[in-house]
C-alpha positions in Angstrom: 0.3 0.2 0.0 1.4 3.7 -1.1 1.2 7.0 0.8 1.1 9.9 -2.0 1.4 12.8 0.0 2.4 16.2 0.0 1.3 17.2 -3.1 -2.0 19.2 -5.1 -4.2 17.1 -6.4 -6.5 17.9 -8.6 -9.8 14.7 -8.6 -11.7 16.1 -11.1 -14.1 14.8 -8.4 -16.6 16.9 -7.7 -16.7 15.8 -3.5 -13.3 17.1 -3.2 -11.6 18.7 -6.3 -8.7 19.5 -4.4 -6.6 16.7 -1.9 -2.4 16.5 -0.5 -2.5 12.7 -0.5 -4.2 9.8 -1.4 -3.2 6.2 -0.6 -3.6 3.2 -3.2 -3.7 -0.4 -2.4 -2.3 -2.7 -5.6 -4.4 -0.8 -8.8 -6.6 1.1 -6.9 -6.8 3.8 -5.2 -9.0 3.3 -1.4 -8.9 6.8 -0.1 -8.4 10.3 -0.9 -7.2 13.0 2.1 -7.4 16.4 2.1 -8.3 19.3 4.9 -11.1 17.8 7.0 -11.4 14.5 5.2 -7.4 14.0 6.5 -8.4 13.6 9.6 -11.4 11.4 9.5 -11.6 8.3 11.3 -11.9 6.2 7.1 -9.0 7.9 6.2 -7.0 7.0 9.1 -8.1 2.8 9.0 -6.2 3.0 5.1 -3.0 5.1 6.4 -2.3 3.0 9.2 -2.1 0.8 6.7 0.4 2.2 4.8 3.9 0.3 3.4 5.1 3.3 1.7 5.2 6.5 1.6 6.6 8.8 -1.4 6.2 12.9 -0.2 5.9 15.1 -3.7 7.2 17.8 -2.4 4.6 19.7 -3.3 4.5 18.9 -7.4 1.0 18.8 -9.0 -1.1 15.5 -9.0 -3.6 14.6 -12.3 -5.3 11.9 -13.3 -3.5 10.6 -16.5 -5.1 11.4 -19.8 -6.5 9.3 -22.7 -6.1 9.4 -25.9 -9.7 9.0 -27.5 -8.7 9.0 -31.0 -5.4 7.4 -32.5 -4.1 4.7 -35.0 -1.9 3.6 -32.2 -0.9 0.8 -34.9 0.2 3.4 -37.2 1.6 5.5 -35.0 3.6 2.5 -33.2 5.0 1.7 -37.3 5.7 5.7 -38.4 8.4 6.4 -35.5 10.6 4.1 -38.2 9.4 6.2 -41.1 10.8 9.2 -42.2 9.2 12.2 -41.1 7.2 13.8 -44.2 6.2 17.0 -42.4 8.5 19.9 -43.9 8.6 23.4 -44.3 9.2 22.6 -47.8 8.8 20.1 -50.9 12.3 19.4 -51.3 13.2 19.2 -48.1 11.0 16.3 -47.8 12.2 14.7 -51.2 15.9 15.5 -49.7 14.7 13.0 -46.7 13.9 10.6 -49.1 17.7 10.4 -50.6 18.9 10.2 -47.5 17.4 7.2 -46.9 17.7 5.6 -50.3 21.6 6.1 -50.2 21.4 4.2 -46.8 19.1 1.1 -48.2 19.6 -1.5 -50.8 18.1 -1.3 -54.2 14.7 -2.8 -54.5 14.0 -2.2 -50.6 11.0 -0.3 -50.5 11.1 2.8 -48.9 8.0 4.9 -46.3 7.5 7.7 -45.0 4.7 10.0 -43.9 3.4 13.8 -42.6 3.5 15.6 -45.7 0.9 18.4 -46.3 1.2 20.1 -50.1 -0.6 22.5 -48.5 2.3 23.9 -46.1 4.2 23.8 -49.4 5.1 26.8 -51.6 5.3 24.1 -54.6 2.4 22.2 -53.3 2.3 18.6 -54.5 4.8 16.5 -55.1 4.8 14.1 -57.9 5.8 10.2 -58.8 9.0 12.3 -61.0 10.0 13.8 -58.3 10.4 11.0 -55.9 11.7 8.8 -59.1 14.3 11.7 -59.6 15.8 10.5 -55.5 15.0 6.9 -55.6 15.4 5.8 -58.4 15.9 1.8 -57.5 14.1 1.9 -54.6 9.4 1.9 -54.2 8.7 4.9 -52.2 5.4 5.3 -51.0 4.8 8.9 -48.5 1.3 8.8 -46.9 0.4 12.9 -46.6 -0.5 14.4 -42.7 -4.2 13.5 -42.9 -4.5 9.9 -43.8 -6.1 10.2 -46.4 -3.9 11.0 -49.3 -0.8 9.3 -50.4 2.6 9.8 -52.5 4.5 7.3 -54.8 7.5 6.9 -57.2 6.6 4.9 -60.6 8.5 1.5 -58.7 5.5 1.5 -55.9 3.2 2.6 -58.8 4.4 -0.6 -60.3 4.9 -2.5 -57.8 1.2 -2.7 -57.0 0.3 -3.3 -61.2 -1.2 0.4 -60.9 -0.9 1.6 -64.4 -2.6 4.5 -66.8 -5.3 2.1 -67.9 -6.0 1.6 -64.1 -10.1 2.9 -63.3 -10.1 4.9 -60.1 -11.8 2.8 -57.1 -15.0 3.5 -55.9 -15.2 6.1 -52.8 -11.3 6.7 -54.1 -9.2 8.8 -56.8 -5.6 8.2 -58.4 -4.5 11.4 -59.4 -3.8 12.1 -63.4 -1.5 14.4 -65.3 -3.4 16.7 -68.0 -2.9 13.8 -70.4 -4.5 11.3 -67.6 -1.0 9.7 -67.2 -0.4 8.4 -63.3 1.2 11.1 -61.3 2.0 9.3 -58.3 -1.0 10.9 -56.0 -3.0 8.4 -54.2 -7.0 10.1 -52.6 -8.9 7.7 -49.8 -10.0 4.1 -51.2 -7.7 4.0 -53.7 -4.5 4.6 -51.5 -5.6 0.5 -50.7 -4.3 0.0 -54.1 -0.6 0.3 -53.4 -0.8 -0.2 -49.2 -2.1 -3.6 -50.6 0.8 -4.4 -51.8 3.2 -3.0 -49.5 5.8 -6.2 -47.3 3.2 -6.6 -44.5 5.3 -6.9 -41.2 4.5 -9.2 -39.2 2.1 -9.2 -35.8 5.4 -9.8 -33.8 7.1 -6.1 -35.4 3.9 -4.9 -34.8 3.7 -6.0 -31.3 7.3 -5.1 -30.9 7.1 -0.9 -32.4 4.1 -0.6 -29.9 5.8 -1.9 -27.0 8.2 1.2 -28.1 6.2 3.6 -29.1 3.6 2.9 -25.6 6.9 4.7 -23.5 6.6 7.6 -25.5 3.0 7.2 -24.9 3.8 7.1 -20.8 6.4 10.5 -21.6 3.1 12.4 -22.4 1.2 11.9 -19.8 -1.1 9.2 -21.6 -2.8 6.1 -19.5 -5.3 4.8 -22.9 -6.1 4.9 -25.7 -8.6 4.5 -28.6 -7.7 2.3 -31.6 -8.8 2.8 -34.9 -6.7 0.7 -36.8 -6.9 -2.6 -38.8 -7.6 -6.4 -37.5 -3.5 -6.8 -37.4 -3.6 -3.4 -34.5 -5.9 -6.0 -32.2 -3.8 -8.8 -32.6 -0.4 -7.2 -31.9 -2.0 -5.9 -29.1 -3.4 -9.0 -27.7 -0.2 -10.5 -28.1 1.4 -7.5 -25.5 -2.2 -8.9 -23.1 -1.4 -11.6 -22.9 2.5 -11.2 -22.4 1.3 -8.7 -19.4 3.6 -5.8 -21.1 0.1 -4.0 -22.7 0.1 -0.7 -19.8 -2.0 1.0 -21.6 -5.5 1.1 -21.6 -7.0 0.0 -25.2 -11.0 0.5 -26.4 -10.4 -1.3 -29.8 -12.7 -0.4 -32.3 -14.6 -2.9 -35.4 -13.6 -1.7 -39.1 -16.9 -1.2 -40.6 -16.6 -4.2 -43.4 -15.9 -6.5 -40.6 -18.6 -5.7 -39.0 -21.1 -8.9 -39.6 -17.9 -11.8 -38.6 -18.2 -9.4 -35.2 -22.3 -9.8 -35.2 -21.1 -13.8 -36.2 -18.9 -14.4 -33.0 -21.1 -12.8 -30.4 -18.7 -9.7 -30.2 -20.2 -7.2 -28.3 -18.4 -3.3 -26.4 -17.3 -3.8 -23.6 -16.0 -7.4 -24.3 -12.3 -7.2 -22.8 -10.2 -6.9 -19.6 -8.8 -3.4 -18.3 -5.9 -3.5 -20.4 -7.5 -4.4 -23.9 -11.5 -4.4 -24.7 -14.0 -4.0 -27.7 -15.2 -0.6 -28.2 -17.3 0.9 -31.7 -18.0 0.1 -34.9 -16.0 3.0 -37.5 -17.0 3.7 -40.4 -16.1 6.7 -42.4 -18.7 9.7 -44.0 -16.7 11.2 -45.8 -12.7 12.2 -46.8 -10.4 15.1 -45.0 -10.4 19.3 -45.6 -7.0 19.4 -46.9 -7.4 16.7 -50.1 -10.6 18.7 -50.4 -12.3 15.5 -49.7 -14.9 16.7 -46.8 -18.6 16.0 -48.2 -19.6 19.7 -47.9 -23.2 21.5 -48.5 -21.3 24.2 -50.8 -18.0 23.8 -52.8 -14.2 24.7 -51.2 -13.4 28.4 -51.2 -10.3 27.5 -54.2 -12.5 25.1 -56.5 -16.1 25.8 -56.8 -17.1 22.6 -58.4 -15.9 20.1 -55.3 -18.4 19.2 -52.6 -16.3 16.7 -51.7 -17.0 12.8 -50.8 -19.7 11.7 -49.5 -18.5 7.7 -48.4 -22.0 7.3 -46.3 -25.0 8.4 -46.5 -28.2 8.8 -44.4 -29.7 5.3 -45.6 -26.3 3.9 -44.6 -25.7 5.0 -41.4 -29.7 4.0 -40.0 -28.5 0.5 -42.1 -25.1 -0.3 -41.0 -26.4 1.1 -37.1 -29.0 -1.5 -37.3 -27.3 -4.3 -37.7 -24.9 -3.5 -35.3 -27.2 -1.9 -32.4 -29.1 -5.2 -32.2 -25.6 -6.5 -31.3 -25.2 -4.8 -28.9 -22.2 -2.1 -30.5 -22.6 1.5 -30.7 -21.1 3.2 -34.0 -17.9 5.6 -34.1 -18.5 8.0 -37.5 -15.5 9.6 -38.8 -17.2 13.0 -40.4 -15.4 16.4 -41.0 -17.7 18.4 -43.6 -21.0 19.6 -42.4 -22.9 17.6 -44.8 -20.9 14.4 -43.5 -21.4 16.0 -40.8 -25.5 16.3 -40.9 -25.6 12.9 -43.2 -24.1 11.2 -39.8 -27.4 13.3 -37.4 -29.7 12.1 -39.4 -28.8 8.7 -39.7 -28.3 8.1 -35.3 -31.6 10.0 -35.3 -33.6 7.1 -36.8 -31.4 4.7 -35.2 -32.1 6.0 -31.9 -36.0 6.3 -32.6 -35.3 2.4 -33.9 -33.6 1.1 -30.3 -36.2 3.3 -28.6 -38.8 0.6 -30.3 -36.9 -2.6 -29.6 -36.0 -0.9 -25.9 -32.3 -1.4 -26.8 -30.6 1.7 -24.5 -26.9 2.5 -23.5 -25.1 2.7 -27.1 -22.6 4.9 -27.2 -22.3 6.2 -30.3 -19.5 8.6 -31.1 -18.9 11.0 -34.8 -15.1 11.3 -34.9 -13.8 15.2 -35.3 -16.5 16.9 -36.1 -14.8 19.5 -37.6 -17.3 21.3 -39.7 -21.2 21.9 -38.2 -24.0 23.6 -40.0 -25.5 26.3 -37.8 -28.9 23.9 -37.3 -27.1 20.7 -36.6 -25.3 22.5 -33.6 -26.8 20.9 -30.5 -27.9 17.5 -32.6 -25.4 16.0 -30.9 -26.1 17.1 -27.8 -29.4 16.0 -27.8 -29.6 12.1 -29.7 -27.0 12.0 -26.6 -23.9 11.4 -29.7 -20.7 11.9 -28.2 -18.1 14.8 -29.6 -14.9 12.6 -30.5 -13.2 15.9 -31.4 -9.0 16.4 -31.6 -8.5 20.4 -30.7 -5.1 20.2 -32.3 -6.1 18.9 -35.5 -7.5 23.4 -35.1 -3.2 24.2 -35.2 -2.5 22.4 -38.1 -5.9 23.6 -39.9 -6.3 27.2 -39.2 -4.6 28.7 -42.1 -6.6 25.7 -44.5 -10.1 26.7 -43.3 -9.6 30.3 -43.2 -8.7 29.2 -47.3 -11.0 27.1 -48.1 -14.0 27.0 -46.0 -13.9 30.9 -45.8 -16.5 32.3 -43.0 -17.8 28.7 -42.7 -15.0 28.2 -40.6 -16.9 30.0 -37.7 -18.5 27.2 -37.0 -15.6 24.3 -37.3 -13.5 23.1 -34.4 -16.6 24.5 -32.3 -15.4 22.5 -28.7 -17.6 25.7 -27.0 -21.0 25.1 -28.9 -20.5 21.4 -28.2 -19.9 22.2 -24.4 -23.0 24.5 -23.8 -25.1 22.5 -25.4 -24.0 19.1 -23.2 -22.7 16.4 -25.9 -20.3 14.6 -23.9 -17.1 16.1 -25.4 -14.1 13.3 -25.9 -10.4 14.9 -27.1 -8.0 12.9 -29.1 -5.1 13.6 -31.6 -5.8 11.0 -34.8 -2.1 10.8 -34.2 0.0 9.7 -35.9 -2.2 12.6 -38.2 -1.3 14.7 -35.3 1.3 13.8 -32.5 -0.5 12.6 -29.4 1.1 14.7 -26.7 -2.5 15.2 -25.2 -1.0 19.3 -23.6 0.3 19.6 -27.3 -4.1 19.2 -27.0 -5.4 21.2 -23.8 -3.0 24.4 -25.0 -5.1 23.9 -28.2 -8.7 24.0 -26.7 -8.0 26.9 -24.4 -6.4 29.7 -26.5 -7.0 28.5 -29.6 -3.9 29.8 -31.0 -0.7 28.3 -33.4 3.0 27.9 -30.8 3.6 31.1 -32.8 0.7 32.9 -31.6 -1.2 33.1 -35.0 -3.5 34.5 -35.1 -3.0 36.6 -32.3 -3.8 37.3 -29.1 -7.4 36.7 -28.3 -7.0 33.1 -31.1 -9.1 31.7 -34.0 -12.9 32.6 -33.4 -11.8 32.5 -29.9 -15.8 32.8 -28.5 -14.7 28.0 -29.3 -12.1 28.4 -26.5 -12.5 26.3 -24.0 -12.0 26.2 -19.8 -9.2 24.6 -19.0 -11.0 21.7 -16.9 -13.3 21.7 -19.6 -10.2 20.4 -21.7 -8.7 18.2 -19.4 -12.3 16.7 -18.5 -12.6 16.3 -22.3 -9.4 14.2 -22.4 -10.4 12.0 -18.9 -13.7 11.8 -17.8 -15.3 12.3 -21.3 -12.5 9.8 -23.2 -13.2 7.6 -20.9 -17.5 8.0 -21.0 -16.9 6.8 -24.3 -14.9 3.8 -23.9 -17.3 2.8 -21.2 -14.7 2.7 -18.0 -16.4 6.5 -16.7 -17.4 4.5 -13.3 -13.2 3.3 -12.6 -11.1 5.7 -14.5 -10.8 9.7 -15.3 -10.8 10.9 -11.6 -9.3 10.1 -8.5 -11.6 8.8 -6.4 -11.9 5.7 -3.8 -12.7 2.6 -6.0 -11.0 4.2 -8.8 -7.6 3.1 -10.7 -4.4 4.5 -9.8 -4.4 6.3 -13.7 -2.4 9.4 -12.4 0.8 11.9 -13.7 3.0 13.8 -11.6 3.1 17.5 -12.9 6.3 19.3 -11.9 4.0 22.8 -12.2 0.5 22.7 -11.3 -1.5 23.4 -14.6 -4.2 25.4 -12.6 -1.6 28.0 -12.1 0.6 28.8 -15.2 -0.2 30.7 -18.0 -1.7 29.2 -21.0 1.2 28.9 -23.1 3.5 27.0 -20.5 0.7 23.7 -21.1 2.0 23.4 -24.3 5.3 22.9 -22.7 4.4 20.2 -20.1 5.2 16.5 -19.9 5.1 14.6 -16.7 7.6 14.2 -14.1 6.5 10.7 -13.8 3.3 8.3 -14.6 1.1 5.4 -12.8 -0.9 3.0 -14.7 -2.8 0.7 -11.8 -0.7 1.8 -9.2 2.7 1.5 -10.9 4.8 3.6 -11.6 6.1 3.3 -15.6 7.6 6.0 -16.2 9.4 8.5 -14.4 11.6 11.3 -15.9 
């Protein structure tokens, strides 16, 4: 039994918001002390049993943070890829050449993070990669994960040529003569990715094991994973060996819904480290590649309304199948039309659930990046979780202003959802963004880039959140979305001892300091999993 004392503990428990000590028995908190409660007979009962006392020397403590939207396998493997998030396209190409000079001819080269909107030169093409890696197939995924960039060898290895038709819900980039230019969008990415040499389950699990340490270092004690089945296999390997010490809620891809139903999988199945969550579906694409589904065209592309992948009927029909099996939906929707279609489908689904006496399904919309004003309160009214990623706003401010114009008043509208009463669950969408939750907290309370852009008050400052509300979205909200709010997300008796020790009090510092915070130590289930 452990006593942590001489600390400023932000419990996020309304019955005792700030405490000075807590007692941990094995993996759970059994007592929290603060003011007169510290001398109560109940608290003293536990204190008498303490075997180890740790003086935190006035440091601050908060609950462990949970990333409600991450692609864990992709993030873990991405730590081994070329970092393509560069200021210029030329720098990205330089890094590819540097890698090509070190590997054997014919060996695949992978990278991630490019964003043509950040490059003065715009998109890169196959010929650019051919020039720096003439004897290696190269495949680089965009920051949004909704586009890819390949060289000629990679296209050939994937069996793609100028006569290859566009797949459903996807597009192959072509030049003015109709020849492939090396760009692939949305489902067309799969045409290449299915041909890539696939890492083994052991490769993935080992990459995850290393990435887990990085996440602890950033203050994450849990995550919701939206990667594919090989991610689930690798997580099971780590879980079975006792090496998984992050709480993972695992989604089921929509394409596997029928198999999940046949197996009898239900949301919540698993243990405290790995459990089944929602069925993940895509209603549209993303802002950067102009594939997010819009009511009105993009400001710089007046014929483009994006790409709608699920309509009302499809949301409803898939939702009915899932609901009957005890599985909630988690639907990616970024553009205002996509959000509207999903809400309309989920509204019908709620009516079906009521008619069938189905209760408790925690459906989610992932991202909700742009919402039509008439839809702004509907998530709360329908009991739909707003699963949002604050740091996306920092990355997308300039794109949103350019591509959505004045509609951006309703972009990344956290305060609208907060006031309406929707549950906010915050995450990162890593590796689309870095998974550092303190960066997300900074974005949520300031709505400013790290360099201060666009000004002192931030971008549409009426959408800023109070720090406590933002912190709850990374704790209670994410725990609620995963069906775990009764045991994680705050520091109270009966809850798991998932917590962070901070050198600074996050509630007693300037907002600009939040982005630079990292925990001094991270505890999961009563075990110090990381210490500075």
